[in-house]
C-alpha positions as CSV (number, residue, x, y, z in Angstrom):
1,M,50.9,36.8,-7.8
2,A,53.5,36.5,-10.4
3,K,55.1,39.2,-11.8
4,G,53.0,41.5,-14.1
5,A,49.5,39.9,-12.9
6,M,47.1,43.0,-12.9
7,T,44.0,42.1,-11.1
8,S,41.0,45.0,-10.1
9,S,41.0,47.5,-6.9
10,T,40.1,45.6,-3.6
11,G,41.1,48.2,-1.1
12,L,43.8,45.8,0.9
13,S,47.3,46.3,1.8
14,A,49.4,43.7,3.6
15,I,52.8,44.8,5.6
16,V,54.9,41.3,5.6
17,L,57.6,41.8,7.9
18,A,61.3,40.3,7.4
19,A,63.4,42.9,9.1
20,G,65.0,39.7,11.7
21,K,67.9,38.7,11.0
22,G,68.0,35.3,11.7
23,T,71.4,35.0,13.5
24,R,70.2,31.9,15.0
25,M,70.4,29.6,12.0
26,K,74.0,30.6,12.1
27,S,73.8,31.4,7.4
28,Q,74.7,34.2,6.0
29,L,71.6,33.8,3.9
30,P,69.0,35.9,5.5
31,K,66.0,33.3,7.4
32,V,62.8,34.8,5.5
33,L,65.2,33.9,2.1
34,H,65.8,29.8,3.3
35,P,64.5,27.5,0.9
36,L,61.4,25.4,2.0
37,C,59.7,22.7,-0.9
38,G,62.1,24.7,-2.9
39,R,60.4,28.6,-2.5
40,P,62.1,30.8,0.2
41,L,60.0,30.9,3.5
42,L,59.4,35.0,2.7
43,E,57.4,33.8,-1.0
44,Y,54.7,31.9,1.8
45,P,52.7,35.1,3.2
46,V,53.3,37.6,0.0
47,T,52.2,35.2,-2.1
48,A,49.4,34.5,0.2
49,A,48.1,38.3,0.5
50,F,48.1,38.7,-2.7
51,E,45.8,35.8,-4.1
52,A,43.5,36.8,-0.9
53,G,43.3,40.1,-2.4
54,A,45.9,42.2,-1.3
55,D,46.1,45.6,-4.8
56,Q,49.8,46.3,-2.4
57,V,52.5,44.0,-0.5
58,V,55.3,46.5,1.6
59,V,57.5,43.8,3.0
60,V,59.9,45.7,5.9
61,T,63.1,44.6,5.6
62,S,66.4,45.4,7.9
63,G,67.8,46.6,4.7
64,Q,69.3,43.0,3.4
65,P,70.0,43.3,-0.7
66,E,69.1,39.6,-1.3
67,I,65.2,40.0,-0.2
68,T,65.1,42.8,-2.0
69,R,66.8,41.1,-5.2
70,A,64.1,37.7,-5.2
71,L,61.2,40.1,-4.7
72,T,62.0,41.9,-7.1
73,E,63.1,39.1,-9.6
74,R,59.9,37.4,-8.6
75,Y,56.4,39.4,-7.6
76,G,58.3,42.9,-10.2
77,D,57.9,46.5,-8.3
78,E,54.4,48.0,-9.3
79,R,52.6,46.7,-6.5
80,N,55.3,45.3,-4.0
81,H,57.2,47.7,-2.1
82,R,60.1,47.6,-0.1
83,R,61.1,49.7,3.1
84,V,63.7,49.1,5.3
85,Q,63.5,49.9,9.2
86,E,67.3,51.1,10.0
87,P,68.6,50.5,12.8
88,P,66.1,47.5,13.0
89,R,63.7,48.2,17.2
90,G,61.5,44.9,17.1
91,T,58.3,44.3,15.3
92,G,56.3,47.2,16.7
93,D,58.5,49.8,15.2
94,A,58.8,47.2,12.1
95,V,55.4,47.8,12.0
96,R,55.1,51.6,12.3
97,V,58.2,51.7,9.1
98,G,55.3,49.2,7.3
99,L,52.6,51.6,7.8
100,G,54.5,54.4,6.3
101,A,54.1,53.3,3.3
102,V,51.0,51.7,2.8
103,K,47.6,52.7,0.3
104,H,45.0,50.9,2.2
105,A,43.4,51.3,5.4
106,R,42.5,47.7,5.6
107,T,45.9,45.8,6.1
108,L,47.1,42.6,6.9
109,I,50.2,42.7,8.9
110,L,52.1,39.3,8.1
111,Y,55.2,38.0,9.5
112,G,57.5,37.2,6.9
113,D,58.1,33.3,8.3
114,T,55.5,31.3,7.9
115,P,55.0,29.5,5.0
116,L,52.1,28.0,6.1
117,L,49.8,30.9,5.9
118,R,47.3,30.1,3.0
119,A,45.3,32.5,1.2
120,Q,41.9,31.1,1.7
121,D,42.7,32.3,5.2
122,L,43.4,35.5,5.0
123,S,39.9,35.1,2.5
124,G,38.3,34.1,5.1
125,L,39.9,35.8,8.2
126,I,38.3,39.1,5.9
127,A,35.3,37.8,4.9
128,A,34.4,37.7,8.3
129,L,35.4,40.8,9.8
130,D,33.4,42.5,6.5
131,V,30.4,40.5,6.8
132,A,30.0,41.1,10.4
133,G,31.1,44.9,9.7
134,K,33.6,44.3,12.4
135,S,36.6,45.7,10.5
136,W,35.2,49.6,10.5
137,R,33.6,51.1,12.6
138,S,30.2,53.6,12.3
139,D,32.3,56.8,12.0
140,G,35.0,55.5,9.4
141,R,38.0,54.8,11.1
142,P,39.8,51.0,11.2
143,R,38.7,49.1,14.2
144,V,42.3,47.3,15.8
145,A,42.5,43.9,16.8
146,V,45.4,42.7,18.1
147,R,46.4,39.3,20.3
148,L,48.6,39.6,23.0
149,R,50.3,36.8,24.3
150,A,53.1,36.0,27.4
151,R,55.4,35.6,25.4
152,P,59.1,37.8,25.7
153,A,59.7,40.0,22.5
154,R,56.0,40.3,21.5
155,P,54.3,43.2,20.1
156,V,51.8,44.6,22.3
157,G,49.6,47.0,21.0
158,R,47.2,50.0,22.8
159,R,45.0,52.2,21.8
160,S,44.8,55.7,23.9
161,R,41.9,57.1,25.6
162,S,40.4,59.2,23.0
163,A,40.7,56.4,20.3
164,R,42.6,58.4,17.7
165,R,45.3,57.0,18.0
166,A,47.0,53.5,18.0
167,R,50.6,52.7,19.5
168,F,52.8,49.5,19.0
169,A,54.7,48.8,21.3
170,E,57.4,46.1,22.6
171,R,58.4,44.9,25.1
172,P,60.7,42.3,26.0
173,G,59.4,39.6,28.8
174,A,55.8,41.5,29.2
175,R,53.5,39.2,30.6
176,H,50.2,39.5,30.8
177,P,49.2,37.0,34.5
178,R,45.5,36.6,33.5
179,S,45.8,34.2,30.6
180,E,48.0,33.3,28.3
181,R,45.9,34.9,25.6
182,R,43.8,37.5,26.1
183,H,41.5,39.7,22.5
184,V,42.0,43.4,23.1
185,R,39.2,44.9,20.6
186,G,39.2,48.9,19.9
């Protein structure tokens, strides 16, 4: 969604994680600002979130001013917010930083370097959760769905026994021996 465009409230926020330095790319330009088909990588998930109905997008960075400038030029400041993860402590901490700025309990968490993410994919996910009544519990608390993979340095989501608090942590080298993937629903 372009700068200045407004829509009615949908009660949906999105957090886009863009705090990685992209050091493996051997470039001074932050990874999420590298162009793909004439657009920075970061523009794809941010635009998809707005087009899927997000009222607000919170982009978590590690303080690169180039990212702030690019976001302000493209989307303005009204519905696009930035938060700085300082110091960068991994994906789980970036999610925590972003959650501190969201307006709505219904929140998408997206990676900033996912150019193949489409608005219709996000809309389909949101609609499936809403129709199935799976996005909210009967007591009004949000339901948490976390996908765990056996890959190093990926976020691990846990809900406390009392189910009052979700904890996101990153464990380098975390392994889940029973399967490559498993789904956890709170």
